[in-house]
C-alpha positions in Angstrom: 0.0 0.0 0.0 2.8 2.4 0.8 4.2 2.1 -2.8 1.0 3.6 -4.1 1.8 6.9 -2.3 3.7 9.4 -4.4 5.4 10.9 -1.3 8.0 9.4 1.1 6.2 7.3 3.7 7.2 4.8 6.4 5.2 2.7 8.8 7.1 2.4 12.1 6.7 1.1 15.6 8.2 1.7 19.0 9.1 -1.5 20.7 11.2 -1.8 23.8 12.1 1.8 23.5 13.5 1.4 20.0 12.0 2.4 16.7 11.6 -0.1 13.9 10.6 0.4 10.3 7.8 -2.1 9.4 7.5 -0.9 5.9 8.7 2.0 3.7 8.2 3.0 0.0 10.6 3.9 -2.8 10.2 7.7 -2.5 11.3 7.3 1.2 14.5 5.6 0.1 15.1 8.1 -2.7 14.8 11.0 -0.3 17.9 9.7 1.5 16.0 8.9 4.6 17.5 5.4 5.0 16.0 1.9 5.3 17.0 1.0 8.9 15.4 3.0 11.7 18.6 3.2 13.8 20.5 4.8 10.9 17.7 7.0 9.6 18.0 10.8 9.9 14.2 10.8 10.4 14.6 9.0 13.7 17.8 10.8 14.6 16.3 14.2 14.2 12.6 13.7 14.9 12.8 10.8 17.3 11.8 12.8 20.3 8.7 14.3 18.7 7.8 10.8 17.3 8.1 9.3 20.8 5.9 12.1 22.3 3.3 11.5 19.6 3.2 7.7 20.2 2.8 8.1 23.9 0.0 10.6 23.5 -3.7 10.1 22.5 -3.4 12.1 19.3 -4.4 10.6 16.0 -2.3 13.0 13.9 0.4 15.6 14.3 1.9 17.8 11.6 5.3 19.7 11.7 7.6 21.5 9.4 11.1 19.9 9.0 14.3 21.3 7.5 16.7 18.5 6.5 20.2 18.8 5.2 23.0 21.4 5.0 22.3 25.0 4.2 23.4 24.7 0.5 21.3 21.6 -0.4 18.8 22.0 2.4 15.4 20.4 1.9 12.0 21.3 3.4 9.3 18.8 4.3 5.9 18.9 5.7 5.8 15.8 8.0 2.6 14.2 9.2 2.4 11.6 12.0 -0.9 9.6 11.7 -2.7 6.6 13.1 -6.2 5.2 13.4 -8.3 6.2 16.4 -8.4 2.5 17.4 -4.6 2.5 17.6 -4.3 5.3 20.2 -1.7 4.6 22.8 -0.1 1.9 20.7 3.5 2.2 19.5 2.8 2.3 15.8 2.1 5.1 13.3 2.4 6.1 9.7 4.8 9.0 8.8 4.4 10.8 5.4 6.6 13.6 4.2 5.6 16.2 1.5 8.6 17.8 -0.1 8.1 21.6 -0.2 11.7 22.5 -1.1 11.0 24.1 -4.5 8.0 26.1 -3.3 9.8 27.4 -0.2 13.0 28.2 -2.2 10.8 30.1 -4.7 9.1 31.9 -1.8 12.5 32.7 -0.2 13.8 34.0 -3.5 10.8 36.2 -4.1 10.9 37.5 -0.6 14.6 38.2 -0.9 14.0 40.0 -4.2 11.2 42.1 -2.7 13.5 43.0 0.2 16.5 43.9 -1.9 17.3 47.1 -3.7 17.8 46.2 -7.4 20.4 48.9 -8.0 22.8 48.5 -5.1 22.0 44.9 -4.0 21.5 46.2 -0.5 18.4 45.6 1.6 15.6 48.0 0.7 13.3 49.7 3.2 11.3 46.5 3.7 14.4 44.4 4.1 15.9 46.8 6.5 12.6 46.8 8.6 12.7 42.9 8.6 16.3 43.0 9.8 15.5 45.5 12.5 12.5 43.4 13.7 14.6 40.3 13.8 17.6 41.9 15.6 16.1 44.2 18.1 13.8 43.3 20.9 12.6 45.3 23.9 15.3 43.7 26.1 18.3 44.6 23.9 17.1 47.8 22.2 19.6 49.9 24.0 22.5 48.0 22.4 21.4 49.3 18.9 20.9 52.5 17.0 19.7 53.4 13.5 21.7 55.9 11.5 20.1 57.5 8.4 22.3 59.1 5.7 20.6 61.5 3.2 22.7 62.8 0.3 22.6 66.5 -0.3 22.2 68.0 -3.8 21.6 64.5 -5.3 18.5 65.6 -7.2 20.5 68.4 -8.8 23.2 66.0 -9.9 20.5 63.6 -11.2 18.9 66.4 -13.2 22.1 67.8 -14.6 23.9 64.6 -15.5 21.1 62.2 -16.1 19.6 59.1 -14.4 22.5 56.8 -15.4 25.0 59.0 -13.8 22.8 59.3 -10.7 22.6 55.5 -10.5 26.4 55.2 -10.9 26.8 57.7 -8.1 24.5 55.8 -5.8 26.3 52.5 -6.4 29.6 54.3 -5.6 28.2 55.8 -2.5 26.9 52.4 -1.3 30.4 50.9 -1.8 32.0 53.7 0.2 29.4 53.5 3.0 29.9 49.7 3.2 33.7 50.2 3.5 33.2 52.8 6.3 31.0 50.5 8.4 31.9 47.6 10.7 31.3 44.0 9.6 28.3 43.5 11.9 26.5 46.7 10.9 23.7 46.4 8.4 23.6 48.9 5.5 20.4 49.4 3.4 19.2 51.8 0.7 16.0 53.1 2.1 14.9 54.7 -1.2 16.1 57.6 -3.5 19.2 59.1 -2.0 18.7 57.9 1.5 20.6 55.1 3.2 20.0 53.4 6.6 22.4 51.7 8.9 21.6 49.4 11.8 24.4 49.8 14.3 25.5 47.6 17.2 26.6 49.8 20.1 29.5 48.3 22.1 30.4 51.5 24.0 27.1 53.4 24.1 25.9 56.3 22.0 29.5 57.4 21.3 29.8 54.4 18.8 27.0 55.9 16.6 28.7 59.3 16.5 32.0 57.7 15.7 30.4 55.8 12.8 28.8 59.0 11.6 32.2 60.7 11.4 33.6 57.7 9.4 30.7 58.0 7.0 31.3 61.7 6.5 35.0 61.1 6.0 34.3 58.3 3.4 32.1 60.7 1.4 34.6 63.6 1.7 36.7 62.5 -1.3 35.0 63.7 -4.6 33.4 61.1 -6.8 34.5 60.9 -10.5 31.5 60.8 -12.9 32.5 61.1 -16.6 34.7 64.1 -16.8 33.5 65.7 -13.6 34.6 65.3 -9.9 31.5 65.5 -7.7 31.6 66.3 -4.0 28.8 64.7 -2.2 27.8 66.1 1.2 25.3 64.3 3.5 23.0 64.9 6.4 23.0 62.3 9.1 20.4 61.5 11.7 20.7 59.0 14.6 18.0 57.4 16.7 19.2 55.4 19.8 17.4 52.3 20.8 17.6 53.3 24.4 15.4 56.4 23.7 12.8 54.4 21.7 9.5 54.0 23.5 7.6 52.1 20.7 8.2 49.5 18.1 11.7 48.8 16.7 10.7 50.3 13.3 10.0 53.6 15.1 13.8 53.9 15.2 13.8 54.5 11.4 11.1 57.2 11.7 13.0 58.9 14.5 16.3 58.8 12.6 14.6 60.3 9.6 13.2 63.1 11.8 16.7 63.7 13.0 17.9 64.0 9.4 15.5 66.8 8.7 16.9 68.7 11.7 20.5 67.9 10.4 19.7 69.5 7.1 18.8 72.7 8.9 21.6 72.6 11.4 24.4 71.3 9.1 25.6 68.8 11.7 24.8 65.3 12.8 21.7 65.2 14.9 20.6 62.7 17.5 16.8 62.2 17.9 15.4 63.4 21.2 11.9 62.8 22.4 11.4 66.4 23.3 12.2 67.5 19.7 9.6 65.1 18.3 7.0 66.3 20.9 7.6 69.8 19.7 7.1 68.7 16.1 3.8 67.1 17.1 2.8 70.3 18.8 3.5 72.2 15.6 1.4 69.8 13.6 -1.4 70.4 16.1 -0.9 74.2 15.8 -1.0 73.9 12.0 -4.4 72.1 12.1 -5.9 74.6 14.6 -4.5 77.5 12.7 -6.0 76.4 9.4 -9.4 76.2 11.0 -8.9 79.6 12.7 -8.1 81.2 9.3 -11.0 79.5 7.6 -13.5 80.4 10.4 -12.3 84.0 10.8 -11.1 83.5 14.3 -7.9 85.6 13.8 -7.7 89.2 14.9 -5.3 92.2 14.3 -3.8 94.2 17.1 -2.4 97.7 16.3 0.7 99.3 17.9 1.1 103.0 17.4 4.2 104.5 15.7 4.9 108.0 16.7 6.9 111.0 15.3 9.8 111.4 17.8 9.9 115.1 17.1 6.3 115.9 17.7 5.0 112.9 19.6 2.1 112.6 17.1 0.8 109.2 16.1 1.6 108.7 12.4 0.7 105.1 11.9 -0.1 101.7 13.5 1.7 98.4 12.9 -0.9 95.6 12.3 0.1 92.5 14.3 -1.7 89.1 14.0 -3.2 87.7 17.2 -4.8 84.3 17.8 -6.6 82.8 20.7 -7.4 79.1 20.1 -10.6 77.2 20.9 -9.3 76.4 24.4 -8.9 80.1 25.1 -5.2 80.1 25.0 -3.5 83.1 23.4 -0.7 81.9 21.2 2.3 84.2 20.6 3.1 85.1 17.0 6.5 83.5 17.7 4.7 80.2 18.0 2.3 80.2 15.1 4.0 82.4 12.5 6.9 79.9 11.9 4.3 77.1 11.6 2.3 79.2 9.1 5.4 79.8 7.0 6.5 76.2 7.0 3.1 74.8 6.2 2.2 77.5 3.6 -0.6 78.9 5.7 1.2 82.2 5.6 -0.4 82.8 2.2 -4.1 82.9 3.4 -3.0 84.4 6.7 -1.2 87.2 4.9 -4.1 87.9 2.6 -6.5 88.0 5.5 -4.2 90.5 7.4 -3.9 92.8 4.3 -7.7 92.9 3.8 -8.3 93.3 7.5 -5.9 96.2 7.7 -7.6 97.9 4.7 -11.0 97.3 6.3 -9.8 98.8 9.6 -8.6 102.0 7.9 -12.0 102.3 6.2 -13.7 101.9 9.5 -11.5 104.5 11.2 -12.1 107.0 8.3 -15.8 106.6 8.7 -15.5 107.2 12.4 -13.4 110.3 11.8 -15.6 111.7 9.1 -12.8 111.5 6.5 -9.2 110.6 6.4 -8.2 109.7 10.0 -4.7 110.8 9.3 -2.7 107.6 9.9 -1.2 104.7 7.9 -1.3 101.0 8.8 1.9 99.0 8.4 1.5 95.3 7.4 4.3 92.7 7.4 5.0 90.7 4.3 6.6 87.2 4.8 9.4 86.0 2.7 7.4 82.9 1.9 4.4 85.1 0.9 6.6 87.2 -1.4 7.9 84.1 -3.1 4.6 82.3 -3.6 1.8 84.9 -3.8 1.0 87.7 -6.2 1.5 90.5 -3.8 0.7 93.6 -5.9 -2.6 92.1 -7.1 -3.5 91.0 -3.6 -2.8 94.5 -2.2 -4.7 96.2 -5.0 -7.8 94.0 -4.5 -7.8 94.8 -0.7 -7.5 98.6 -1.4 -10.2 98.6 -4.0 -12.6 96.5 -1.9 -12.5 99.0 1.0 -11.9 102.1 -1.1 -8.6 103.0 0.6 -5.7 104.7 -1.1 -2.4 102.9 -1.4 -0.6 105.8 0.3 -2.3 104.7 3.5 -0.3 101.4 3.6 3.2 100.7 4.7 4.5 97.3 3.7 7.3 95.9 5.8 9.7 93.4 4.2 12.6 91.6 5.9 16.2 91.6 4.5 16.0 87.8 4.1 12.9 88.2 1.9 14.8 90.6 -0.4 17.9 88.5 -0.7 16.0 85.3 -1.5 15.2 86.5 -5.1 16.4 90.1 -5.6 15.2 90.4 -9.2 11.7 89.1 -8.6 11.4 91.0 -5.3 12.5 94.2 -7.1 9.7 93.9 -9.7 7.2 93.2 -6.9 8.4 96.3 -5.0 8.2 98.5 -8.1 4.6 97.3 -8.6 3.8 98.1 -5.0 5.3 101.6 -5.4 3.0 102.1 -8.3 0.1 101.6 -6.0 1.4 104.4 -3.8 2.4 102.3 -0.8 5.3 103.0 1.5 8.0 100.3 1.6 9.9 99.6 4.8 12.8 97.2 5.5 12.0 95.6 8.8 14.6 94.4 11.4 17.4 96.2 9.5 20.9 95.1 10.6 19.9 91.6 11.8 20.2 89.9 8.3 22.4 90.2 5.3 22.5 94.1 5.2 23.7 94.2 1.5 23.9 97.9 1.0 23.6 97.5 -2.8 19.9 96.6 -2.3 19.3 99.8 -0.3 20.6 101.8 -3.2 18.8 99.9 -6.0 15.4 99.1 -4.4 12.6 101.6 -3.8 12.8 101.4 0.0 11.4 104.4 1.9 12.0 103.5 5.5 14.4 101.5 7.6 13.2 99.9 10.8 16.0 99.6 13.4 15.6 96.3 15.2 14.8 96.4 19.0 17.9 94.3 19.7 20.0 97.4 18.9 17.7 99.9 20.6 17.0 98.1 23.9 19.7 98.9 26.4 21.3 101.3 23.9 22.1 104.0 26.5 24.3 101.7 28.4 26.1 100.2 25.4 28.5 102.2 23.3 28.6 99.6 20.6 24.8 99.8 20.2 24.9 103.6 20.0 27.5 103.4 17.3 25.5 100.9 15.3 22.3 103.0 15.6 24.2 106.2 14.7 25.6 104.4 11.6 22.2 103.2 10.5 20.7 106.7 10.9 23.6 108.3 9.0 23.2 105.7 6.2 19.4 106.3 6.0 19.9 110.1 5.9 22.5 109.7 3.0 20.0 107.6 1.0 17.1 109.9 1.7 15.2 107.3 3.8 13.2 107.8 7.0 13.8 105.6 10.1 11.8 103.9 12.8 13.3 102.6 16.0 11.6 99.6 17.6 11.5 98.7 21.3 11.4 102.2 22.9 10.4 101.9 26.5 11.7 105.1 28.2 11.4 108.9 27.5 15.2 109.2 27.8 15.7 106.6 25.0 13.1 108.4 22.8 14.8 111.8 23.3 18.2 110.3 22.5 17.0 108.7 19.3 15.3 112.0 18.3 18.5 113.9 18.9 20.4 111.4 16.8 18.0 112.0 13.9 15.6 109.1 14.1 12.3 110.0 12.5 9.8 107.6 14.2 9.6 105.4 17.3 7.6 102.4 18.3 7.4 100.6 21.7 5.7 100.2 25.1 6.5 103.9 25.9 3.8 104.9 23.5 1.4 101.9 23.9 1.2 98.1 23.7 -0.6 96.5 20.8 -4.3 97.5 21.0 -7.5 96.1 19.6 -9.1 98.0 16.7 -11.5 100.1 18.8 -8.9 100.9 21.5 -6.4 102.0 18.9 -8.9 104.4 17.4 -9.8 105.7 20.8 -6.1 106.4 21.5 -5.8 108.2 18.1 -8.9 110.3 18.7 -7.8 111.3 22.1 -4.4 112.3 20.7 -6.1 114.5 18.0 -8.6 116.1 20.4 
């Protein structure tokens, strides 16, 4: 009967504590499983499990069995079976189904799916598998993940073509492999990003040491065609000891550290607090988007006074936001989030229209021109992405306000980002009659050529130079130099951060035109600002 079975099969018994083969078929012999029980690898390797089965009341039991050396290893599905009437007896039938080809195909496909076809390194999926297999909750602190992101690779790829880019990635992979230790696992995570699973023998210092070796390995230029290409990289590290979640979270944390490294220019190690801050910023972004859409933002107005006469000449419009929980968030908290997320565009448009609407309301209350301007800040991101002149013109026309009533404040960084485009934008804004001011002058690039070429009417001296100026000769020298420069170029000046009469009088004596600060008033709501203006004009 056994010879009718197409798979290896053997009928065996356990007598006197020893196994005996009662019958076996040809496939069993051909599989190299022997003809004598005492010499059979089946008994040698599976004897314990067979004995346990025969001593039990089970009628069948199935296991997976790997037989042979690694190179010519074979995989069987082994079934122990007997009739119900034979429970507790020492005999059973063993059949083996050879699954070698199926499993080898599966392993090959799995290996292919987990391997980067270009470099031959593990890909993101393969790296995750290695991470899961290597790190457990008990030994996580002995490992770290290092992520290497190549700088300027997209530019190289675009200029020299995809084949050159592939060649560069292969060369980078080789150098990285040479910079690592034998037990470290290198992978290509995708694009121009590589991941390394590090074993830490001497704590976090090992990871930093490897990062230095990686940077040193990439320091020598790569030769592509007739060019020598220098490849810089940003490196982020996540330590297993700081990981509170799944092992794969290490990859995500290291990638987060890479983003910080791109900004700081140095290797960054992930810290939980930094990630918490990022999550807070995402929360702020969501709430801010809703606040802009629902009209929950407000403008506060801080007066700017003529230092010679004390008269209020304008108000600076400042965005204010109180969230749904009633917490007032500082602009230092939500403006950077707005710029990074692109929300600065709708926020800036809202501020411009609200400023124009406020001027119209004040004019109605005054029975005509209320006699002041409103200054509105323009973000560098807003200048790059939005059509500022059209946006300003729409706001002015909607509320029937003249462009001469607006002062638009730009930072030095905004001007330097794209001088030619910004110059055209500024010329268009001047055609609308607006006053253009350079905000926070002296804290940025301070390229004097821009002051000469661009239609700037006003320089705002940053509060960092004004505050404490009377007790600091260097600050006085800087302020004096800015005032002299502005006078030579025919510009007016506004000093920020004035808090005492003595400071205001000194600035006026030095030739500063306008002043702004708590000496005159803190930022006020729309109605309060107009009341202050009306009282000053009475």
